[in-house]
C-alpha positions as CSV (number, residue, x, y, z in Angstrom):
1,M,-64.9,95.3,-110.2
2,D,-68.6,94.4,-109.8
3,D,-70.4,97.2,-108.0
4,I,-73.7,95.3,-107.4
5,D,-74.7,95.3,-103.7
6,E,-75.7,91.9,-102.3
7,A,-79.4,92.9,-101.7
8,T,-79.8,93.8,-105.4
9,R,-77.9,90.8,-106.6
10,D,-80.2,88.4,-104.7
11,Q,-83.4,89.8,-106.3
12,W,-85.5,88.1,-109.0
13,F,-85.7,90.2,-112.2
14,V,-87.8,90.0,-115.3
15,I,-85.7,89.8,-118.5
16,D,-88.4,89.3,-121.1
17,S,-91.9,88.0,-121.6
18,R,-92.0,84.3,-122.4
19,V,-93.4,84.8,-125.9
20,A,-90.6,87.2,-126.7
21,V,-87.8,84.6,-126.1
22,P,-87.0,83.0,-129.5
23,I,-86.1,79.3,-130.0
24,G,-82.3,79.0,-129.9
25,T,-79.9,81.4,-128.2
26,S,-80.4,85.2,-127.7
27,Q,-78.7,87.9,-125.8
28,N,-80.0,90.0,-122.9
29,R,-78.5,92.2,-120.1
30,L,-79.0,92.5,-116.4
31,L,-77.1,94.6,-113.8
32,G,-74.3,95.3,-116.2
33,H,-73.9,91.5,-117.0
34,E,-74.4,90.1,-120.5
35,L,-76.8,87.1,-120.4
36,S,-77.1,84.2,-122.8
37,V,-80.7,83.0,-123.0
38,H,-81.5,79.7,-124.6
39,R,-84.9,78.2,-125.5
40,N,-84.9,74.6,-126.7
41,G,-87.4,72.9,-129.0
42,E,-89.6,71.8,-126.1
43,G,-89.8,75.5,-124.9
44,V,-87.6,75.1,-121.8
45,I,-85.7,78.3,-121.1
46,S,-82.3,78.5,-119.5
47,V,-80.2,81.5,-118.7
48,R,-76.4,81.8,-118.4
49,D,-74.2,84.7,-117.2
50,A,-72.1,85.2,-120.3
51,D,-69.5,87.1,-118.3
52,T,-68.8,84.3,-115.9
53,G,-70.3,81.2,-117.6
54,R,-72.5,80.5,-114.6
55,E,-75.9,78.9,-115.0
56,L,-78.5,81.2,-113.4
57,P,-81.8,80.2,-111.7
58,V,-85.0,80.7,-113.8
59,R,-88.6,81.1,-112.9
60,E,-91.6,81.7,-115.1
61,R,-94.4,83.8,-113.6
62,F,-97.2,86.0,-115.0
63,G,-96.1,85.3,-118.5
64,F,-92.5,86.5,-117.9
65,V,-89.1,84.9,-117.5
66,W,-87.3,85.8,-114.3
67,T,-83.7,85.3,-113.2
68,S,-81.2,86.4,-110.6
69,L,-77.4,86.9,-110.5
70,G,-77.4,85.9,-106.9
71,E,-79.2,83.5,-104.5
72,P,-82.7,84.8,-103.7
73,E,-83.9,83.9,-100.2
74,R,-87.6,83.7,-101.4
75,D,-89.4,82.7,-104.6
76,V,-91.0,85.2,-106.9
77,F,-93.8,87.0,-105.1
78,S,-97.4,86.0,-105.8
79,I,-100.3,88.0,-107.3
80,E,-103.5,86.3,-106.5
81,E,-105.6,88.3,-108.9
82,A,-103.4,87.2,-111.8
83,M,-104.7,83.7,-111.4
84,E,-108.4,84.5,-111.8
85,D,-109.9,82.9,-114.8
86,D,-112.0,85.8,-116.0
87,R,-109.2,88.3,-116.0
88,R,-107.4,89.4,-119.2
89,R,-103.6,89.5,-119.1
90,V,-102.4,92.2,-121.4
91,N,-98.6,92.4,-121.9
92,C,-97.8,96.0,-122.9
93,G,-94.4,95.4,-124.5
94,V,-91.1,96.7,-123.2
95,V,-89.9,100.3,-123.0
96,A,-86.2,101.1,-122.8
97,V,-85.5,104.1,-120.4
98,R,-82.3,106.0,-119.9
99,A,-82.8,106.2,-116.2
100,S,-82.2,104.2,-113.0
101,G,-84.6,101.4,-112.5
102,L,-85.4,102.8,-109.0
103,R,-86.3,106.1,-110.6
104,V,-88.8,104.2,-112.9
105,V,-90.4,102.6,-109.9
106,E,-90.6,105.8,-107.9
107,N,-92.2,107.6,-110.8
108,F,-94.9,104.9,-111.0
109,L,-95.8,105.6,-107.4
110,D,-96.2,109.4,-107.9
111,M,-99.8,110.6,-108.3
112,A,-98.9,114.3,-108.2
113,H,-97.6,114.4,-111.8
114,F,-100.9,113.1,-113.3
115,P,-102.4,116.5,-114.3
116,F,-99.2,117.8,-115.7
117,V,-97.7,114.8,-117.5
118,H,-100.8,112.8,-118.4
119,T,-103.1,115.8,-119.0
120,D,-106.8,115.0,-119.8
121,I,-106.1,111.3,-119.3
122,L,-105.0,110.5,-115.7
123,G,-105.4,114.1,-114.5
124,A,-106.3,117.6,-115.4
125,E,-106.2,121.1,-113.9
126,P,-107.6,122.4,-111.6
127,H,-107.8,118.9,-109.9
128,T,-104.1,118.9,-108.8
129,E,-104.3,118.1,-105.1
130,V,-103.3,114.7,-103.8
131,P,-105.7,113.9,-101.0
132,H,-104.2,112.4,-97.8
133,Y,-103.5,108.6,-98.0
134,N,-101.9,106.0,-95.8
135,V,-98.5,104.4,-96.4
136,E,-96.6,101.7,-94.5
137,I,-93.8,99.2,-94.7
138,R,-95.5,95.8,-94.0
139,R,-92.9,94.0,-92.1
140,D,-94.6,90.6,-92.3
141,V,-94.3,90.5,-96.1
142,D,-91.4,93.0,-96.5
143,E,-93.4,95.2,-98.9
144,V,-94.3,98.9,-99.2
145,W,-98.1,99.6,-99.4
146,A,-100.0,102.8,-100.0
147,T,-103.7,102.6,-99.3
148,N,-106.8,104.9,-99.5
149,C,-105.3,106.7,-102.5
150,R,-107.7,108.8,-104.5
151,F,-107.3,111.1,-107.5
152,F,-109.7,112.6,-110.0
153,Q,-109.1,111.3,-113.5
154,P,-110.7,112.4,-116.8
155,Q,-110.2,108.9,-118.3
156,A,-109.2,106.5,-115.5
157,A,-109.2,103.5,-117.9
158,L,-109.7,102.9,-121.6
159,S,-113.2,101.6,-120.9
160,S,-114.1,104.8,-119.0
161,T,-116.6,107.2,-120.6
162,E,-116.4,110.1,-118.2
163,G,-114.2,111.5,-115.4
164,A,-114.3,110.0,-111.9
165,M,-112.5,109.9,-108.6
166,S,-110.4,106.8,-109.0
167,Q,-109.4,104.6,-106.0
168,Y,-105.8,103.3,-105.8
169,I,-103.7,100.9,-103.8
170,Y,-100.0,100.8,-104.5
171,R,-97.9,97.8,-103.7
172,V,-94.1,97.6,-104.0
173,M,-93.1,93.9,-103.8
174,T,-89.4,94.2,-104.4
175,P,-87.1,97.2,-105.1
176,F,-87.6,96.9,-108.8
177,T,-91.2,95.6,-109.0
178,T,-94.5,97.4,-108.2
179,L,-98.2,97.2,-109.0
180,L,-101.3,99.3,-108.8
181,Y,-104.7,98.1,-107.7
182,K,-107.2,100.5,-109.4
183,S,-110.9,100.9,-109.1
184,C,-112.5,98.9,-111.9
185,P,-115.1,100.7,-114.1
186,N,-116.6,97.3,-115.1
187,A,-117.0,95.7,-111.7
188,E,-117.4,97.9,-108.6
189,D,-116.4,95.2,-106.2
190,R,-113.1,94.3,-107.9
191,W,-109.8,96.0,-108.8
192,D,-107.9,96.2,-112.1
193,L,-104.2,95.6,-111.8
194,I,-101.4,97.4,-113.5
195,C,-97.9,95.9,-112.9
196,L,-94.5,97.2,-113.7
197,F,-91.5,94.9,-113.6
198,V,-88.3,96.9,-114.1
199,Q,-85.1,95.3,-115.5
200,P,-82.0,97.4,-114.6
201,T,-79.6,96.7,-117.4
202,D,-77.1,99.2,-116.0
203,P,-77.2,101.6,-113.1
204,D,-78.5,104.3,-115.4
205,R,-80.4,102.2,-118.0
206,S,-83.5,100.1,-117.6
207,R,-86.1,98.1,-119.5
208,A,-89.7,98.5,-118.2
209,H,-92.1,95.6,-118.6
210,P,-95.7,96.7,-118.0
211,V,-98.5,94.2,-117.8
212,M,-102.2,94.5,-116.9
213,F,-104.7,92.1,-115.4
214,L,-108.1,93.5,-116.2
215,V,-111.8,92.8,-115.8
216,D,-112.6,94.2,-119.2
217,D,-114.4,92.3,-122.0
218,V,-115.1,95.4,-124.0
219,S,-111.7,96.9,-125.1
220,T,-109.5,95.4,-127.8
221,T,-106.1,94.2,-126.8
222,T,-104.5,96.6,-129.4
223,D,-106.3,99.6,-127.9
224,L,-105.4,98.6,-124.3
225,I,-101.7,98.3,-125.2
226,H,-101.8,101.6,-127.1
227,F,-103.4,103.3,-124.1
228,Q,-100.9,102.0,-121.6
229,Q,-97.9,102.7,-123.8
230,T,-99.1,106.3,-124.4
231,I,-99.0,106.8,-120.6
232,F,-95.6,105.2,-120.2
233,L,-94.0,107.1,-123.1
234,Q,-95.2,110.3,-121.5
235,D,-93.4,109.2,-118.3
236,R,-90.2,108.3,-120.2
237,I,-89.8,111.9,-121.3
238,I,-89.8,113.0,-117.6
239,L,-87.7,110.2,-116.4
240,E,-84.9,110.8,-118.9
241,N,-84.8,114.5,-118.0
242,Q,-84.6,114.0,-114.3
243,R,-81.3,115.0,-112.6
244,P,-79.5,113.2,-111.2
245,V,-80.2,110.2,-113.3
246,L,-79.5,107.9,-110.4
247,L,-81.9,107.9,-107.4
248,P,-80.7,110.1,-104.5
249,L,-80.8,108.4,-101.1
250,E,-78.8,111.0,-99.1
251,P,-80.8,112.9,-96.5
252,R,-82.2,116.2,-97.8
253,S,-80.9,115.6,-101.3
254,E,-84.4,116.3,-102.6
255,I,-87.2,118.2,-100.8
256,P,-90.4,116.0,-100.4
257,T,-93.9,117.2,-100.0
258,R,-96.9,115.6,-98.3
259,A,-97.9,113.9,-101.6
260,D,-94.5,112.1,-101.6
261,A,-95.2,109.9,-98.6
262,T,-94.9,106.7,-100.7
263,S,-91.6,107.8,-102.1
264,I,-90.3,108.6,-98.7
265,A,-91.2,105.2,-97.4
266,Y,-89.8,103.5,-100.5
267,R,-86.4,105.3,-100.1
268,R,-86.3,104.4,-96.4
269,W,-87.0,100.8,-97.3
270,L,-84.3,100.7,-99.9
271,K,-81.8,102.1,-97.4
272,E,-82.8,99.5,-94.8
273,K,-82.1,96.8,-97.3
274,G,-78.7,98.2,-98.3
275,I,-79.8,98.8,-101.9
276,T,-77.2,101.0,-103.6
277,Y,-77.3,99.9,-107.3
278,G,-78.8,102.6,-109.4
279,T,-78.5,105.2,-106.6
280,T,-76.2,108.2,-106.0
281,L,-74.7,106.3,-103.0
282,A,-73.1,103.8,-105.4
283,A,-71.8,106.6,-107.6
């Protein structure tokens, strides 16, 4: 019996970067379904649900291949900054995580763990307080936004040379995709973007696809990828040791603090949508 709720089934999901899809047929996995991915000699990519034989819709956005097991009501969201000619797109590989994809997104939204998990990079004691910020569910676009976020960081970006109070804006576009607008050390009037596209392979297993759109003509691509993967691999240790592995959505299942305002809004938004895949509600 398929246990995928309709809201999850009808989402667009990244399954790989375009450059990672080989010519010929390869295998992939999404929401407990085996996928057959084919790329022909002209570079055209098609995806089939190997469990049912059904041809699935395909989109290519931001250098990634997207598909869906259902019938999405809308196209893949837009990221205007990703289209700017002077930005560098840096694909940071893929990281397999033994955790719910929703847990992965929620961890990305959490500033409070910076000093303890990403010590001397994204945070450091005694700068542990998360200043008040604003969070809302923007009904006109059906997204969660957290604005006016600030946090002291010893090394906010690879190109940073000293600690600074970084400015953040968090945006959750779909239940399994999110991005961060971050103050740019190389251009005071612009933002750097760090995106995280999560591919839930099973309720308790995920593949995370981070990609950055940067105003940075100094750092090497290798160093940028290494920097971002260092951060994410530190997160993976925490994610894989969280209990329960699935995201709790029951009231009072976990005790939030003031710093968890984005997480509270995110969970409320998921419940409104009827998302249960990867949550304790489904279990």
